[in-house]
Structure formats: structure tokens, C-alpha cells
C-alpha positions as CSV (number, residue, x, y, z in Angstrom):
1,M,94.2,124.9,147.7
2,R,91.3,125.6,145.5
3,I,93.6,126.7,142.6
4,W,95.5,123.4,142.7
5,L,92.2,121.2,143.1
6,I,90.9,123.0,139.6
7,L,94.4,122.6,137.9
8,A,94.1,118.9,138.9
9,L,90.5,118.5,137.6
10,S,91.5,120.1,134.4
11,I,94.4,117.9,133.8
12,G,92.2,114.8,134.7
13,L,89.6,116.0,132.1
14,L,92.5,116.3,129.4
15,M,94.0,112.8,130.2
16,P,92.6,110.1,127.6
17,P,90.3,107.6,129.5
18,P,91.9,104.5,131.0
19,A,91.9,101.3,129.0
20,K,89.5,98.8,130.2
21,A,91.8,96.1,131.9
22,G,89.1,93.3,131.2
23,A,88.5,93.9,127.4
24,V,92.6,94.4,126.9
25,A,92.9,91.3,128.8
26,D,90.3,89.4,126.7
27,A,92.2,90.8,123.6
28,M,95.5,89.0,124.9
29,V,94.1,85.4,124.1
30,S,94.2,86.4,120.5
31,V,97.9,87.0,120.5
32,V,100.4,83.8,120.0
33,A,104.0,83.7,119.9
34,V,105.6,82.9,116.6
35,L,108.7,80.6,116.4
36,P,110.2,80.5,112.8
37,D,112.3,77.5,111.9
38,W,115.3,78.8,109.9
39,G,116.7,75.5,109.1
40,G,118.5,75.1,112.5
41,G,115.3,74.6,114.6
42,Y,114.3,77.8,116.5
43,R,118.0,78.9,117.4
44,R,119.3,81.8,115.5
45,Q,121.7,81.0,112.7
46,P,124.3,83.4,111.2
47,G,122.8,85.9,109.2
48,Q,119.4,85.2,110.2
49,P,117.0,87.6,111.8
50,E,118.2,88.8,115.3
51,E,114.7,88.1,117.1
52,P,114.3,84.3,117.7
53,E,110.6,84.7,118.4
54,G,107.8,86.9,117.2
55,S,104.1,87.6,117.7
56,A,100.9,86.9,115.9
57,V,97.3,87.9,116.0
58,A,94.2,86.4,115.1
59,V,92.6,88.5,112.3
60,M,89.8,86.1,110.9
61,P,88.2,83.0,112.4
62,G,89.5,79.7,111.6
63,G,93.0,80.1,112.7
64,Y,94.1,82.9,110.4
65,F,96.9,84.8,112.0
66,A,98.7,88.1,110.9
67,T,102.4,88.7,111.7
68,N,105.2,90.7,110.2
69,A,107.1,89.3,107.2
70,H,110.1,90.2,108.8
71,V,109.5,88.1,111.9
72,L,109.6,84.9,109.4
73,G,112.5,86.1,107.4
74,P,113.4,83.2,105.0
75,A,111.7,80.6,107.0
76,T,109.5,78.0,105.2
77,K,108.2,76.2,108.4
78,V,106.8,77.9,111.7
79,D,105.3,77.2,114.8
80,V,102.8,79.2,116.8
81,R,102.8,78.8,120.9
82,L,99.4,79.2,122.2
83,P,98.8,81.0,125.7
84,D,98.9,77.6,127.5
85,G,102.3,76.6,125.9
86,Q,101.1,74.3,123.6
87,L,103.0,74.3,119.9
88,R,100.9,74.1,116.8
89,A,102.3,73.9,113.3
90,A,101.2,76.9,111.0
91,I,101.2,77.3,107.3
92,I,102.6,80.4,105.5
93,L,100.0,81.5,103.4
94,G,101.8,84.6,101.8
95,R,103.9,87.4,102.7
96,D,103.8,90.9,101.3
97,T,107.3,92.5,101.8
98,R,106.0,95.9,100.5
99,S,103.9,96.2,103.6
100,D,106.0,93.8,105.8
101,I,102.5,91.7,106.7
102,A,102.4,87.8,106.4
103,L,99.5,85.6,106.9
104,L,99.6,82.1,108.7
105,K,97.0,79.6,109.4
106,A,97.1,77.3,112.3
107,P,94.6,74.4,113.4
108,V,93.4,76.3,116.2
109,D,90.1,78.1,117.2
110,T,91.5,81.5,118.2
111,P,89.1,84.3,119.3
112,V,89.5,87.1,116.8
113,P,89.2,90.6,118.3
114,T,86.7,93.3,116.9
115,I,88.5,95.1,114.2
116,A,88.4,99.0,114.7
117,A,89.7,102.0,112.9
118,A,92.7,104.1,114.0
119,P,92.0,106.1,117.4
120,P,92.8,109.9,117.4
121,A,96.1,111.3,118.7
122,G,96.0,111.1,122.6
123,A,93.8,108.2,122.7
124,Q,94.9,105.3,124.9
125,V,96.1,102.1,123.3
126,C,97.9,98.9,124.5
127,A,100.4,96.8,122.9
128,I,100.2,93.0,123.1
129,G,103.0,90.7,122.1
130,N,105.7,88.3,122.9
131,A,108.6,90.7,124.1
132,F,112.1,89.2,124.1
133,G,110.3,85.8,123.9
134,L,109.1,85.9,127.4
135,G,105.4,85.2,126.6
136,I,102.4,87.3,125.9
137,S,102.5,90.5,127.8
138,V,100.9,93.9,127.8
139,S,102.0,97.5,127.9
140,C,99.8,100.5,127.5
141,G,100.3,104.3,126.2
142,V,98.7,106.6,123.9
143,V,98.3,107.2,120.1
144,S,101.2,109.7,119.3
145,A,100.3,110.1,115.6
146,T,98.3,108.3,112.8
147,R,98.9,107.8,109.1
148,R,102.6,108.0,109.5
149,T,104.5,107.2,106.3
150,N,107.8,107.7,104.9
151,T,109.8,106.2,108.3
152,G,112.2,104.2,106.3
153,F,110.9,100.8,107.5
154,N,108.6,99.6,104.6
155,V,107.8,100.7,100.8
156,I,104.1,100.9,101.9
157,E,103.5,102.4,105.4
158,D,100.3,103.5,107.2
159,F,101.5,103.6,110.6
160,I,99.9,104.4,114.0
161,Q,102.7,105.8,116.1
162,T,102.4,105.0,120.0
163,D,104.7,105.4,122.9
164,A,103.1,101.9,124.4
165,A,106.5,100.1,125.1
166,V,107.2,97.6,122.3
167,N,110.4,95.5,122.3
168,P,112.1,92.8,120.1
169,G,109.7,89.8,119.8
170,A,106.5,91.7,120.2
171,S,106.6,92.4,116.1
172,G,103.6,91.0,114.9
173,G,101.6,91.5,118.0
174,A,98.4,93.5,118.5
175,L,97.8,97.3,119.0
176,V,94.4,97.6,120.8
177,D,92.4,100.4,121.9
178,G,91.0,100.7,125.3
179,H,88.0,98.5,124.3
180,G,90.2,95.6,123.4
181,R,89.4,96.2,119.6
182,L,92.4,95.6,117.1
183,V,93.6,98.9,115.5
184,G,97.0,97.9,114.4
185,L,99.7,95.4,114.0
186,L,102.9,95.9,115.8
187,S,105.4,96.5,113.3
188,A,108.4,98.7,114.0
189,I,110.6,100.2,116.8
190,F,112.5,103.5,116.1
191,T,115.7,103.4,117.9
192,K,119.1,105.0,117.7
193,Q,121.8,103.1,119.4
194,S,120.0,99.9,120.8
195,D,117.3,97.9,119.4
196,A,114.8,98.6,122.5
197,N,111.9,100.7,123.1
198,I,112.4,104.5,123.4
199,G,108.7,105.4,123.1
200,V,108.4,105.9,119.2
201,N,107.0,102.7,118.1
202,F,104.9,102.0,114.9
203,A,101.9,99.6,114.1
204,T,100.4,99.0,110.6
205,S,97.1,100.3,110.6
206,S,93.9,98.0,110.8
207,A,92.8,99.2,107.3
208,L,95.8,98.5,105.7
209,L,96.6,95.0,107.6
210,M,92.9,93.7,106.7
211,R,93.3,94.8,103.0
212,V,96.5,93.0,102.7
213,V,95.7,89.8,104.7
214,S,92.5,89.5,102.5
215,D,94.6,89.1,99.4
216,L,97.1,86.7,101.2
217,R,94.4,84.3,102.1
218,N,92.5,84.5,98.8
219,L,95.4,84.8,96.4
220,G,98.6,84.2,98.3
221,R,100.0,87.7,97.2
222,V,98.6,91.2,96.9
223,R,97.1,92.5,93.7
224,F,97.3,96.5,93.9
225,G,96.3,98.9,91.3
226,K,99.0,101.2,89.5
227,T,98.7,104.9,88.3
228,G,101.7,105.0,86.1
229,W,102.9,108.3,87.7
230,M,106.0,108.8,89.4
231,L,105.8,111.6,92.2
232,R,108.8,113.4,93.7
233,P,108.8,115.7,96.9
234,L,108.4,119.3,96.7
235,S,111.5,121.4,97.0
236,A,112.1,123.6,100.0
237,E,111.1,126.6,97.8
238,D,107.8,125.0,96.6
239,R,107.0,124.4,100.2
240,R,107.1,128.1,101.0
241,K,103.8,128.1,98.9
242,A,102.5,124.8,98.7
243,S,102.2,121.2,100.1
244,G,101.9,118.0,98.4
245,A,103.6,115.9,95.7
246,R,104.7,117.1,92.4
247,V,104.0,114.6,89.2
248,A,107.5,114.2,87.9
249,R,106.9,111.4,85.4
250,L,104.1,109.7,83.7
251,D,103.6,106.6,81.6
252,P,101.8,107.9,78.3
253,A,99.9,104.7,78.6
254,G,99.2,104.7,82.3
255,A,96.1,105.2,84.1
256,A,97.0,108.6,85.6
257,A,97.8,109.9,81.9
258,G,94.6,108.3,80.6
259,A,92.6,110.1,83.4
260,G,94.0,113.5,82.3
261,V,97.0,113.8,84.8
262,K,99.9,116.0,83.4
263,T,103.5,116.1,84.3
264,G,104.1,118.9,86.9
265,D,100.4,118.6,88.5
266,L,100.7,118.9,92.2
267,V,98.7,116.1,94.3
268,H,96.9,117.1,97.2
269,Q,94.6,114.3,98.2
270,V,94.2,110.7,97.1
271,D,90.5,109.5,98.3
272,G,90.3,112.3,100.9
273,R,93.8,111.5,102.4
274,D,96.1,114.5,102.6
275,V,99.2,114.1,100.5
276,H,102.4,115.6,101.8
277,R,105.0,113.4,100.4
278,P,104.9,110.6,97.7
279,S,104.7,108.0,100.3
280,D,101.3,109.1,101.5
281,A,99.7,108.8,98.1
282,A,101.4,105.4,97.9
283,A,99.6,104.3,101.1
284,A,96.3,105.6,99.8
285,L,96.7,104.0,96.5
286,Y,97.7,100.5,97.9
287,M,94.1,100.2,99.2
288,H,92.9,99.4,95.6
289,R,92.9,96.7,93.4
290,P,93.4,96.9,89.8
291,G,90.1,98.0,88.1
292,E,89.1,100.2,91.0
293,T,89.1,103.7,91.1
294,A,90.9,106.5,93.3
295,A,89.8,110.0,93.6
296,V,92.6,112.4,93.3
297,T,92.7,116.0,94.0
298,L,95.3,118.0,92.0
299,E,96.4,121.6,91.4
300,R,97.4,122.8,88.0
301,D,98.5,126.2,87.3
302,G,97.0,127.3,90.9
303,K,93.7,125.8,90.0
304,P,92.2,122.8,91.9
305,L,91.2,119.7,89.7
306,E,89.3,116.7,90.6
307,I,90.2,113.5,88.8
308,R,89.2,109.9,89.1
309,I,91.8,107.3,88.0
310,V,90.9,103.8,87.1
311,L,94.0,101.8,88.2
312,S,95.6,99.5,86.0
313,E,97.0,95.9,86.8
């Protein structure tokens, strides 16, 4: 009996603390349903996205809502449905298809949740969205992994992976931590045979989200700096000795070449972020605008190098 009690207590200590129901409920009022008009009202037309409704979350005061670009599809008009069922016409301020983020503005004063960094693996999180168009609901789970890239959904990815249930219609909703703080934008469901939750779901990190929506609000597009390099994954043989991504090609007039990078260099880190594949470097670099500096850790001929690259337009 004593052994079982000790075991139960040990398991309890290892479990993540439960989400605070009140804080998560407060965050739910920041999420709205999204109804794109694809030229035939809200009904899906042939060749249009399969989800007739989506979700969006308030990210800035004044009625600014983030959603996924794929939720909008080709729509030029969109309504948001508030928690009380009222509809409001929203303006599409911009789309960034590389990161699958779009920004809307609606004439409502919706509370904006506190923005927080991605929690560690094992921390409890909750997904808030308009699953199957039924209305805003919440499901909870844990962070399975952070800084996921190369999943095949977007050109630029910085995903939090979670087992919190996410289903069609919840895309563009909020991933919140146990305190109700926004840590990610629900973005993708990893499935095999059916477009439904199997416990491997992805949310764009709050860091990438806020970087993109800032440009969309101010410019209507995302300005990002370029290195002028092309990276390639390491071969299986290379991976027996090292990790990172190899510089396969350089623009002689590009920012990386100008900073001293050479073809064949091995990229280990960008701005302190470990690089295991080219998509990791792309995610780190996308946080920078032209003229900003990225700190890159390289290996050349077995020796480490620290190089600072001033990114070009």
C-alpha cells in the first residue's frame, strides 16, 4: 500500500500543473469564428477550401485578429462571428502565405490576451477554436515539442506541437498556456487518412506570429532580410560526424558572402537557435527585416566561427 502511495505521489509530481479554468475561459472571449465569402456566400464552392468556417484570435487592440491564410483562401470578403452570435464585416489587411498567417480588422473592441513565449515540452496548453463550425470551444493537452520545422505545411514554420485536440474549423484559433496567455496560433493538423485530430497538431509560435502581423498591419506584407545563401541538409554519412546544414551555394554579391561565409561551411546556429536542417535557419532568419543583423555560428575545416550577417532586402 505504501509503495503504491509513493508511486502515485511521484506520478503526480511529474504531471504538469492543471490549466487554470478561469484564465482559459477568459481567453475564449478573444477568439472569434471566421466566415470567408468565396463568391457564393459562406457555402463552399467547387475547388474552394474544405473548411467553410475557421477561427481568429485578437492580437492587438482595436479589432486586429490573426488567422491562417489558408482559412481565407481566395476570399476578398470575410465576416467574423462574435461569441454572442453577432456578425461583423472584417477587412483583410494582408496575407503572408509563406508562414500561412493573415491579419483581419473588424469594428469590435475584443480583449487581447497576454502574449507569452512557447512553454516547454510537457507544459499544459489549451486549444481554443471554432471546431467544425460548432462555435468556440476549448480542448487541453500538453506541449509535445517546440521549434518544429520541416513538417511540410509552410515555407516558414516555427511550430509548437501539441496533443490538445484540434479539428477542422479551429485553424486560426488560439493556443494558450495554463494562465490563458497566447503562445501560438492553431495552424495545422497532422493526419494520415482523415482530416481529424489524432493528437499531432501544430500552432505557429507567438514569436513568429507577432513578427508577421506587425508587418501586415504596417505594410500589408512581410519584409524579411535575405542572406544570399542556399543551404542543403547533411547526408547520412555527414550526420555520423556532425549536425547542421551545409552552405551549398552563395550569391557572390549577397549578404552572407559579404560577411565571410564560404561554400561548404556548416551552419550550426542562427541567433542562438540550433540548426538541424535548412528550415531551422529559415525560421530564425525570417524574424529579421532587411538591414538587421543575424548572428551565425559556423564550422569550417573543423573549426568554429562566429559571423554576423547584415541581411539584405
